[in-house]
C-alpha angles and dihedrals in degrees: 000000000000123000120242115258115266114264089218111031090192095052134062121287106253122215125184123195116205135193132153107277102008094233103097124016105022096045090047089051091046092054094045095045092047090053092049091048091050091049089052092053093246100116093116095042100047129042124191133199137163140213143159134244091226129067102216097103104033108150094014127126121245115287107276092236092051090049092047091051092050093045093053089053095048101258126132118252109196108128142148116200120235139170124250110250121209091232088064091073089079092057101044126080096193129018115195122196122202095218144008095264092057091041088056092047092050091050090048094055096038114117095237135007097239088054091052095048094050102043107025117079143145113273094225091055084089091067110094114245092008095141132240099301108023108182134184104226120228109254095188098106096039137069133279092277089068090061091050089051091049091050090054091050095048092046090055092047092046091052091049094047093045089053089055090048092051089051090051101040105020128244094298103030100267112163 
């Protein structure tokens, strides 16, 4: 799967990760993807953020179980939840939803259909052999094991996406 062209070839490639409330899946994915990008030497070439399609948790920290799971595995946990705003489409090169519901909501609020089809995808679509609709399930209403499973899924997707980014930008972000 090829990456959309950068909106600003002179600036960093901007990726936004989106779930429902921006306290579990998308901030976990943001921290993991950022770490993978840094390990690949692409920190200056690629910037990552996250948000949610809902407004319930705006201003909240990451879910304590999500933060604990990240912390145990060596990832940072500082996060403040926010809601994806339609005007952000113009500033993001790639928008990655955690599941089909959020993918649909992002496509619904996108400024034009061609824009949505080119730049909005499922995050786990970057995992080889992940199937036609690879989702990251919401662990919010389950136990701690759900957060560990989500971490495993986002680590695999982050590795796959980082591989695509290295192919596009080189090992150190040369354009």
